[in-house]
C-alpha positions in Angstrom: -61.3 -116.0 257.9 -61.5 -118.1 261.1 -61.3 -121.8 261.7 -65.0 -122.4 261.8 -65.7 -120.5 258.6 -62.9 -122.2 256.8 -63.9 -125.7 257.7 -67.5 -125.1 257.0 -66.7 -123.6 253.6 -64.4 -126.6 252.9 -67.0 -129.2 253.8 -69.7 -127.3 251.8 -67.5 -126.9 248.7 -66.4 -130.5 248.8 -70.0 -131.8 249.0 -71.3 -129.3 246.4 -68.6 -130.0 243.8 -68.2 -133.7 244.5 -64.5 -133.1 245.2 -62.4 -135.3 247.5 -61.7 -133.1 250.6 -58.0 -134.1 250.4 -57.7 -132.7 246.9 -59.4 -129.5 247.8 -57.3 -129.3 251.0 -54.1 -129.3 248.9 -55.4 -126.4 246.8 -56.3 -124.4 249.9 -53.0 -125.0 251.5 -51.2 -123.6 248.5 -53.5 -120.7 248.4 -53.0 -119.7 252.0 -49.2 -119.9 251.7 -49.4 -117.5 248.7 -51.6 -115.2 250.7 -49.2 -115.2 253.7 -46.3 -114.4 251.4 -48.2 -111.3 250.3 -48.0 -110.0 253.9 -44.6 -111.5 254.6 -42.8 -111.4 251.2 -39.3 -112.0 252.5 -40.1 -114.9 254.8 -38.5 -118.2 253.7 -40.0 -120.8 256.0 -43.8 -120.4 256.0 -45.7 -123.3 257.6 -49.4 -124.0 257.2 -51.2 -126.9 258.7 -54.9 -127.8 258.5 -56.6 -130.8 260.0 -60.3 -131.1 259.2 -61.0 -133.9 261.7 -59.4 -132.0 264.6 -60.5 -128.6 263.5 -56.9 -127.4 263.5 -55.7 -124.5 261.5 -52.2 -123.2 262.2 -50.1 -120.7 260.3 -46.5 -119.9 261.4 -43.1 -118.7 260.3 -39.9 -120.5 261.4 -37.1 -118.1 262.2 -33.4 -118.7 263.0 -32.1 -117.6 266.4 -29.0 -115.5 266.0 -26.9 -113.2 268.1 -27.3 -110.2 265.8 -30.2 -109.9 263.4 -29.3 -109.2 259.8 -32.6 -110.4 258.2 -35.6 -109.5 260.4 -37.9 -111.5 258.2 -36.1 -114.8 258.9 -34.1 -114.1 262.1 -34.6 -113.2 265.7 -32.4 -112.7 268.7 -32.6 -115.1 271.7 -34.5 -112.5 273.7 -37.0 -112.0 270.9 -37.4 -115.8 270.5 -38.2 -116.1 274.2 -41.2 -113.8 273.7 -42.5 -116.0 270.9 -42.1 -119.4 272.7 -42.1 -120.6 276.3 -39.7 -123.4 275.4 -36.6 -123.6 277.7 -34.6 -125.2 274.9 -34.2 -122.1 272.9 -30.6 -121.1 272.0 -28.6 -119.3 269.5 -28.2 -121.4 266.4 -31.6 -123.0 266.8 -35.0 -122.0 265.5 -38.3 -120.7 266.9 -41.8 -120.9 265.5 -43.7 -117.6 265.3 -47.4 -118.3 265.1 -49.5 -116.0 263.1 -53.0 -114.9 263.8 -55.0 -115.9 260.7 -57.5 -113.0 261.4 -54.7 -110.6 260.6 -54.0 -111.7 257.0 -55.5 -108.6 255.7 -58.0 -107.9 252.9 -55.5 -108.4 250.1 -54.2 -111.7 251.4 -57.7 -113.0 252.0 -58.7 -112.0 248.5 -55.7 -113.7 247.0 -56.5 -116.9 248.9 -60.1 -116.7 247.6 -59.1 -116.3 244.0 -56.5 -119.1 244.1 -58.9 -121.4 245.9 -61.5 -120.7 243.2 -59.0 -121.5 240.5 -57.9 -124.6 242.3 -61.5 -125.8 242.4 -61.8 -125.2 238.7 -58.7 -127.3 238.0 -60.0 -130.1 240.2 -63.4 -130.0 238.4 -61.7 -130.0 235.1 -59.5 -133.0 236.0 -62.6 -134.9 237.2 -64.4 -134.0 233.9 -61.5 -135.3 231.9 -61.5 -138.5 233.9 -65.3 -138.8 233.5 -65.4 -138.1 229.8 -61.9 -138.8 228.8 -63.0 -141.7 226.6 -65.1 -139.3 224.5 -62.3 -136.9 223.7 -61.4 -136.7 220.0 -64.4 -138.8 219.1 -67.6 -138.2 217.1 -70.6 -139.0 219.2 -74.4 -138.7 219.0 -76.1 -136.1 221.1 -79.7 -135.2 221.7 -80.7 -131.5 221.2 -82.5 -130.4 224.4 -83.1 -126.8 223.5 -82.1 -124.0 221.1 -81.8 -120.4 222.2 -83.8 -118.2 219.8 -81.6 -115.1 220.0 -78.1 -116.6 220.2 -78.7 -119.8 218.3 -76.7 -121.7 220.9 -77.9 -125.3 221.4 -78.0 -127.3 224.6 -77.2 -131.0 224.0 -77.5 -134.0 226.3 -74.4 -136.1 226.4 -74.2 -139.0 228.9 -76.8 -137.5 231.1 -75.1 -134.0 231.2 -76.0 -130.9 229.4 -73.3 -129.4 227.0 -73.5 -126.2 225.0 -73.0 -126.3 221.3 -72.3 -122.7 220.5 -73.5 -121.1 217.2 -69.9 -120.6 216.0 -69.4 -124.4 216.3 -72.5 -125.2 214.2 -72.4 -125.7 210.5 -73.2 -122.4 208.8 -76.9 -122.1 207.9 -77.8 -125.5 209.4 -81.1 -125.6 211.3 -81.0 -127.4 214.6 -84.2 -128.1 216.4 -85.2 -129.5 219.8 -85.4 -133.3 219.7 -82.8 -133.7 216.9 -80.1 -136.2 217.3 -76.8 -134.9 215.7 -73.2 -135.9 215.6 -70.6 -133.7 217.3 -66.8 -133.9 217.7 -65.5 -133.7 221.2 -62.3 -131.7 221.0 -61.5 -131.5 224.7 -62.4 -129.7 228.0 -63.0 -126.0 228.1 -60.5 -123.9 230.0 -62.2 -120.5 230.3 -65.8 -121.2 231.3 -66.9 -120.5 234.9 -67.5 -124.2 235.1 -65.4 -126.6 233.0 -67.4 -128.4 230.3 -66.9 -130.4 227.1 -65.9 -128.5 224.0 -67.9 -129.9 221.1 -68.1 -128.9 217.4 -69.7 -129.7 214.1 -67.3 -127.6 212.2 -64.0 -129.3 213.2 -62.3 -131.1 210.3 -61.7 -134.1 212.5 -65.5 -134.7 212.6 -65.3 -135.7 208.9 -62.6 -138.2 209.7 -64.5 -139.7 212.6 -67.7 -140.0 210.7 -66.0 -142.0 208.0 -64.4 -144.2 210.7 -67.9 -145.0 212.0 -69.4 -145.5 208.5 -66.6 -147.4 206.7 -65.5 -150.7 208.2 -62.3 -150.7 206.2 -61.2 -147.5 208.0 -62.3 -148.8 211.4 -60.3 -152.0 210.9 -57.2 -150.1 209.7 -57.2 -151.5 206.2 -57.9 -148.0 204.8 -56.2 -145.1 206.5 -57.2 -141.4 206.5 -54.0 -139.4 206.0 -55.3 -135.8 205.7 -58.5 -133.7 205.8 -59.3 -130.1 204.9 -62.7 -128.5 205.3 -64.9 -125.5 204.7 -67.8 -126.5 207.0 -71.2 -126.8 205.2 -69.6 -126.3 201.8 -66.9 -128.7 200.9 -64.3 -131.1 202.3 -61.3 -132.9 200.9 -60.1 -136.2 202.4 -56.9 -138.1 201.4 -56.9 -141.8 202.0 -54.6 -144.8 201.4 -55.1 -148.5 201.4 -52.8 -150.8 203.3 -54.1 -153.8 201.3 -53.5 -153.7 197.5 -56.7 -155.6 197.0 -58.8 -152.9 198.6 -59.7 -149.7 196.9 -59.4 -146.9 199.5 -61.5 -144.3 197.6 -64.1 -146.8 196.6 -64.5 -148.1 200.2 -65.2 -144.6 201.4 -67.7 -143.8 198.7 -69.5 -147.1 199.1 -72.0 -148.9 196.8 -74.0 -146.4 194.9 -72.3 -143.7 196.9 -74.2 -144.9 200.0 -71.5 -144.3 202.6 -70.4 -140.9 201.5 -74.0 -139.8 201.0 -74.9 -140.6 204.6 -72.0 -138.5 205.8 -72.9 -135.6 203.5 -76.4 -135.7 204.8 -75.2 -135.6 208.4 -73.1 -132.5 207.5 -76.0 -130.6 205.9 -75.2 -131.5 202.3 -71.5 -130.7 202.5 -69.7 -132.0 199.4 -66.8 -134.3 200.1 -64.0 -135.0 197.7 -62.2 -138.3 198.4 -58.7 -138.6 196.9 -55.8 -141.0 197.0 -52.9 -139.9 199.2 -49.4 -140.2 197.8 -45.9 -139.9 199.2 -45.0 -138.1 196.0 -45.8 -134.4 196.6 -46.4 -133.8 192.9 -48.9 -136.7 192.6 -50.6 -135.7 195.9 -51.1 -132.1 194.7 -52.5 -133.4 191.4 -55.0 -135.6 193.3 -55.8 -132.8 195.7 -56.9 -130.4 192.9 -59.4 -132.9 191.6 -62.0 -132.9 190.0 -59.7 -130.6 187.8 -57.1 -132.2 185.5 -53.5 -131.2 186.1 -50.9 -131.2 183.3 -47.8 -130.4 185.4 -46.7 -129.7 189.0 -43.4 -127.8 189.5 -41.8 -127.8 192.9 -38.6 -125.8 192.9 -37.8 -126.5 196.6 -39.8 -128.9 198.7 -38.6 -127.2 201.9 -40.3 -124.0 200.8 -43.6 -125.9 200.4 -44.7 -124.0 197.3 -45.5 -125.1 193.8 -46.6 -124.0 190.4 -49.4 -126.0 188.8 -50.4 -126.0 185.1 -53.9 -127.0 184.0 -55.7 -127.0 180.7 -57.3 -123.6 179.9 -60.8 -125.1 180.1 -60.0 -126.5 183.6 -58.7 -123.3 185.2 -62.0 -122.3 186.8 -62.6 -125.8 188.0 -59.1 -126.0 189.5 -59.5 -122.7 191.3 -63.1 -123.3 192.3 -65.8 -121.0 193.4 -64.1 -118.1 195.3 -60.9 -120.1 195.2 -62.3 -122.8 197.3 -60.9 -125.8 195.5 -57.4 -124.4 195.5 -57.6 -123.4 199.2 -58.7 -126.8 200.3 -56.0 -128.5 198.2 -53.4 -126.2 199.7 -54.6 -127.0 203.2 -54.7 -130.7 202.4 -51.2 -130.9 201.0 -49.5 -128.2 203.0 -48.2 -126.5 199.8 -48.8 -123.0 198.6 -50.3 -123.6 195.1 -50.1 -121.2 192.2 -52.4 -122.3 189.4 -51.8 -121.2 185.8 -53.5 -122.1 182.5 -51.6 -124.1 179.8 -51.6 -121.2 177.4 -50.1 -118.9 180.0 -53.0 -116.5 179.6 -55.8 -116.2 182.1 -59.4 -116.2 180.9 -60.0 -112.6 182.0 -56.9 -111.2 180.4 
């Protein structure tokens, strides 16, 4: 690593990545200091100065001048100091700057600098990405499907002029996405592990359901109706608890819409996923009853609210409905309420007993 190579690489990286040179310079400075400490682990006063305009690149260690050296990493005698500097002002009790030859950092130090610089660039890129797309985070947005990979099933979407990957695992199970489709996705943040930071998007995130209702239902957008909780099995079923801040507005009815028009549009967007909309309640027993709908509930027993567990009694003919196919209704109700739910028939005997 020499001055020319460093400055050329710095200029090229700044231009290629669209990063402000000063920001990149800060990362490089920190990386070089770490690299030097690998070769000089006990040195306490490491100095690194880089000036792009002047083509200046200096690395040095400041050492104390003492009569008798006890710490050779940070101290020198006056005689040793005079070999390091031509200054006539050197004296015991002062300091001297020992300049280092950057070519002698060694392979390990250079590799350390390279890795830290690389990580620094990723952090800067990620920060820029957050700034660029920050207004999209935690939102549901429309995206155009550019292509779908045949083998992996991953889809490339166009969002604000940039290509973003929607991985197969973030797609609704069994949904068919084709080139040219316009689909809704939830932006959960910026990736941390990719070679190049990018948006993290999903069609399976439970918040997508909430955001779609905010877009579809004016009462939610205006704050009259509030979504308090969502639980979801992507592509199969969701439960959403809502409450009205206006006694004259029906929260559930507002979300369903005339002739089920509002909820139907969202179900269609989510590949036919069923959505149960229930009324949220501050009373845990009432909330659990609502959460187990469409099943009827006779009684909810909560021995200790802090334990977050309850026993629910339902009519014998409602047991299968309360539990749901493969336990789905009970699982979604448990996630929605935060309670472990034990469901029992009124007779005390299960159908298969």
